[in-house]
Residue frames as a rotation matrix with the C-alpha (Angstrom) as fourth column:
ASP 1
0.996 -0.015 0.085 92.91
-0.086 -0.015 0.996 85.71
-0.014 -1.000 -0.017 108.83
ALA 2
0.290 -0.955 0.061 96.51
-0.953 -0.294 -0.077 85.98
0.092 -0.036 -0.995 109.95
ALA 3
0.335 -0.292 -0.896 98.62
-0.142 0.924 -0.354 82.88
0.932 0.246 0.268 109.58
ALA 4
0.982 0.112 -0.152 99.38
0.117 0.275 0.954 81.16
0.149 -0.955 0.257 112.88
HIS 5
0.325 -0.938 -0.120 103.13
0.943 0.312 0.114 81.35
-0.070 -0.151 0.986 112.22
TRP 6
0.215 -0.238 0.947 103.21
0.315 -0.901 -0.298 85.14
0.924 0.362 -0.119 111.70
GLN 7
0.388 -0.158 -0.908 104.99
0.919 -0.009 0.394 86.90
-0.070 -0.987 0.141 114.54
VAL 8
0.835 -0.202 0.512 105.74
-0.132 -0.976 -0.171 90.51
0.534 0.075 -0.842 115.42
THR 9
0.385 -0.792 -0.474 109.43
0.804 0.539 -0.249 90.36
0.452 -0.285 0.845 116.28
ALA 10
-0.655 -0.578 -0.487 110.04
0.735 -0.637 -0.232 94.00
-0.176 -0.510 0.842 117.22
MET 11
0.564 0.789 0.244 108.27
0.811 -0.584 0.014 97.31
0.154 0.190 -0.970 117.63
MET 12
-0.665 -0.715 -0.217 109.54
0.727 -0.685 0.032 100.84
-0.171 -0.136 0.976 117.22
ASP 13
-0.786 0.500 -0.365 107.02
-0.412 -0.862 -0.294 103.61
-0.462 -0.081 0.883 117.91
GLN 14
0.229 0.966 -0.116 104.26
-0.714 0.086 -0.695 103.01
-0.662 0.242 0.710 115.35
HIS 15
0.047 -0.303 -0.952 106.29
-0.901 0.398 -0.172 100.44
0.431 0.866 -0.255 113.36
ALA 16
0.499 0.087 0.862 105.99
-0.521 0.825 0.219 96.68
-0.692 -0.559 0.457 113.77
PHE 17
-0.425 -0.683 -0.594 108.38
-0.905 0.340 0.256 94.14
0.027 0.646 -0.763 112.27
LEU 18
0.541 0.760 0.362 106.47
-0.711 0.642 -0.287 91.09
-0.450 -0.102 0.887 111.09
GLN 19
-0.669 -0.735 0.105 108.15
-0.600 0.619 0.508 87.74
-0.438 0.277 -0.855 110.50
VAL 20
0.581 0.813 -0.031 106.49
-0.633 0.428 -0.645 85.69
-0.511 0.395 0.763 107.76
ARG 21
0.086 -0.522 0.849 107.54
0.351 0.813 0.464 82.82
-0.932 0.258 0.253 105.55
ALA 22
-0.753 -0.496 -0.432 108.95
-0.218 -0.431 0.875 83.40
-0.620 0.754 0.217 102.07
ASP 23
-0.891 0.421 0.169 106.00
0.366 0.449 0.815 81.58
0.267 0.788 -0.554 100.48
ASP 24
-0.239 0.823 -0.515 103.34
0.649 -0.258 -0.715 83.63
-0.722 -0.505 -0.473 102.30
GLU 25
-0.229 0.231 0.946 101.26
0.924 -0.253 0.286 85.57
0.305 0.939 -0.155 99.81
LEU 26
0.382 0.249 -0.890 101.73
0.559 -0.829 0.008 89.10
-0.736 -0.500 -0.456 101.18
ARG 27
-0.010 -0.324 0.946 102.05
0.948 -0.305 -0.094 91.88
0.319 0.896 0.310 98.65
VAL 28
-0.936 -0.279 -0.215 102.81
0.322 -0.925 -0.203 95.59
-0.142 -0.259 0.955 98.81
GLY 29
-0.661 0.734 0.156 99.49
-0.549 -0.615 0.566 97.30
0.511 0.289 0.809 99.47
ASP 30
-0.128 0.599 -0.790 97.97
0.480 0.735 0.479 94.45
0.868 -0.318 -0.382 101.50
MET 31
0.018 0.213 0.977 96.29
-0.654 -0.737 0.173 95.80
0.756 -0.642 0.126 104.61
LEU 32
-0.311 -0.139 -0.940 97.21
0.590 0.747 -0.306 94.31
0.745 -0.650 -0.150 107.98
CYS 33
0.320 0.516 0.794 95.34
-0.352 -0.714 0.606 95.50
0.879 -0.474 -0.047 111.04
PHE 34
-0.490 -0.521 -0.699 96.75
0.554 0.432 -0.711 95.54
0.673 -0.736 0.077 114.54
ASP 35
0.754 0.607 -0.251 95.50
0.559 -0.393 0.730 96.72
0.345 -0.691 -0.635 117.88
ILE 36
0.505 -0.608 0.613 97.46
-0.544 -0.775 -0.320 99.29
0.669 -0.172 -0.723 119.86
SER 37
-0.080 -0.638 -0.766 100.36
0.359 0.699 -0.619 97.96
0.930 -0.325 0.173 121.92
HIS 38
-0.444 -0.016 -0.896 99.90
0.884 -0.168 -0.436 100.44
-0.144 -0.986 0.089 124.77
PRO 39
0.571 0.796 0.201 97.43
0.818 -0.573 -0.055 103.34
0.072 0.196 -0.978 125.06
CYS 40
0.552 -0.390 -0.737 100.04
0.176 -0.810 0.560 105.83
-0.815 -0.439 -0.378 126.28
LEU 41
-0.554 -0.791 0.259 102.21
0.391 0.027 0.920 105.21
-0.735 0.611 0.294 123.23
THR 42
-0.299 0.528 0.795 99.28
0.941 0.023 0.339 105.82
0.160 0.849 -0.503 120.92
PHE 43
0.696 0.717 -0.036 97.71
0.711 -0.680 0.178 108.84
0.103 -0.149 -0.983 122.59
ASP 44
0.356 -0.663 -0.659 101.06
0.280 -0.596 0.752 110.51
-0.891 -0.452 -0.026 123.26
LYS 45
-0.627 -0.737 0.251 102.19
0.390 -0.018 0.921 110.30
-0.674 0.676 0.299 119.61
TRP 46
-0.684 0.449 0.575 98.99
0.629 -0.036 0.777 110.98
0.369 0.893 -0.258 117.68
ARG 47
-0.922 0.352 -0.162 96.80
-0.218 -0.816 -0.536 114.10
-0.321 -0.459 0.828 118.06
HIS 48
0.023 0.945 -0.328 94.00
-0.980 -0.044 -0.195 112.62
-0.199 0.325 0.924 115.95
LEU 49
-0.749 -0.144 0.647 92.81
-0.106 0.990 0.099 109.03
-0.655 0.005 -0.756 115.66
LEU 50
-0.581 0.545 -0.604 90.84
-0.758 -0.092 0.646 107.76
0.297 0.833 0.467 112.69
VAL 51
-0.253 0.624 0.739 87.70
-0.442 0.605 -0.662 105.73
-0.861 -0.494 0.123 113.30
VAL 52
-0.760 -0.042 -0.649 87.07
-0.627 0.312 0.714 102.99
0.172 0.949 -0.263 110.75
ASP 53
0.358 0.912 0.201 84.13
-0.918 0.383 -0.104 100.72
-0.172 -0.148 0.974 110.06
ASP 54
0.457 -0.126 0.881 84.22
-0.155 0.963 0.218 96.96
-0.876 -0.236 0.420 109.52
ASP 55
0.836 -0.157 0.527 85.40
0.548 0.299 -0.781 97.52
-0.035 0.941 0.336 105.92
HIS 56
-0.069 -0.916 -0.396 88.28
0.863 -0.253 0.437 99.73
-0.500 -0.311 0.808 107.17
THR 57
-0.012 0.169 0.985 86.72
0.672 -0.728 0.133 102.84
0.740 0.664 -0.105 105.66
VAL 58
-0.899 -0.322 -0.297 87.47
0.436 -0.604 -0.667 105.99
0.035 -0.729 0.683 107.66
VAL 59
-0.006 0.985 0.171 84.16
0.783 -0.102 0.613 107.23
0.622 0.138 -0.771 109.06
ASP 60
0.948 0.281 0.153 85.29
0.123 -0.761 0.637 109.75
0.295 -0.585 -0.756 111.68
ALA 61
-0.174 -0.985 0.000 88.27
0.384 -0.068 -0.921 111.30
0.907 -0.160 0.390 113.42
VAL 62
0.876 0.394 -0.278 88.66
0.395 -0.253 0.883 112.02
0.277 -0.884 -0.377 117.12
SER 63
0.252 -0.784 0.567 91.12
-0.413 -0.617 -0.670 114.33
0.875 -0.066 -0.479 118.83
THR 64
0.239 -0.260 -0.935 93.27
0.772 0.635 0.021 113.00
0.589 -0.727 0.353 121.64
GLN 65
0.529 -0.064 0.846 93.85
-0.413 -0.890 0.191 115.03
0.741 -0.451 -0.497 124.78
PHE 66
0.657 -0.372 -0.656 96.71
0.617 0.765 0.185 113.29
0.432 -0.527 0.732 126.51
């Protein structure tokens, strides 16, 4: 689970800036999952969305029609 002190400090399109502590054990390749910040931003930028299962395995793709 995410640490209570983690905080998204800024967003830029599909990028999020995450503030963590120096001693947090995050490594390159760790997977962090977020929800969308606003549907219009997501559907306007991406023509296809990937559907994942509970293990974050891609199981389908859907086309957006925004």
